[in-house]
C-alpha positions in Angstrom: 91.1 90.3 81.6 89.5 89.7 85.0 91.3 90.5 88.2 90.7 88.7 91.5 90.0 91.3 94.2 92.2 89.5 96.6 95.2 90.1 94.3 94.7 93.8 94.4 96.9 95.9 96.6 96.5 99.4 97.9 98.0 102.0 95.6 97.4 105.7 94.8 94.1 106.2 93.1 92.3 103.3 94.6 89.5 102.8 97.1 90.2 100.7 100.2 87.7 99.5 102.8 89.1 98.7 106.3 87.8 97.6 109.7 89.4 98.2 113.1 88.9 101.9 113.8 85.6 101.6 115.7 84.7 99.2 118.5 81.7 98.0 116.5 84.1 97.1 113.6 82.0 98.9 111.0 83.8 99.0 107.7 85.1 102.4 106.6 86.0 103.2 103.0 88.7 105.7 101.9 90.0 106.8 98.6 93.8 107.2 98.3 94.3 110.3 96.1 97.1 112.7 95.1 97.8 115.4 97.7 96.0 118.1 95.7 92.8 116.1 95.6 92.5 115.3 99.3 89.2 116.0 101.1 89.0 114.4 104.6 85.2 115.0 104.8 84.8 112.8 101.7 87.2 110.2 103.0 89.7 111.2 100.3 93.1 110.7 101.9 96.3 112.2 100.4 98.8 109.6 99.5 101.3 111.3 101.8 99.1 110.9 104.9 100.2 108.6 107.7 97.1 106.3 107.2 97.6 106.1 103.4 101.3 105.3 104.0 100.5 102.4 106.3 97.9 101.0 103.9 100.1 101.2 100.7 100.9 97.8 99.4 98.4 96.0 101.7 96.1 93.4 100.1 92.7 92.1 101.1 92.9 90.1 104.3 96.1 91.8 105.5 96.1 93.5 108.9 98.3 96.6 109.3 99.3 98.5 112.4 98.4 102.2 112.6 99.6 104.6 115.3 97.2 107.5 115.7 97.6 109.8 118.7 95.1 107.6 120.7 97.4 104.6 120.5 98.0 101.6 118.2 95.1 100.3 116.1 95.1 97.0 114.0 93.3 97.7 110.7 92.2 94.9 108.5 91.9 95.5 104.7 88.6 94.0 103.5 88.3 95.4 100.0 90.6 97.2 97.4 89.3 98.5 94.2 90.7 100.9 91.6 88.9 104.2 91.3 
């Protein structure tokens, strides 16, 4: 059974690529993992992190608001894949 990538949503144990953090709009890829598997240097975010929480349930093309200490950022989901 084939799945259209645009129907995928961010869930635990998936890889998500977003834009919006950098002014050059370079895509950044993160893995949403269980808390015990987190490794920020490898872009493995714990499911309980604020960024992962904002991204959960988002699909390709969706823009979500994230509020890091530096102020609000609009992040666009450009790819979601299972790990």
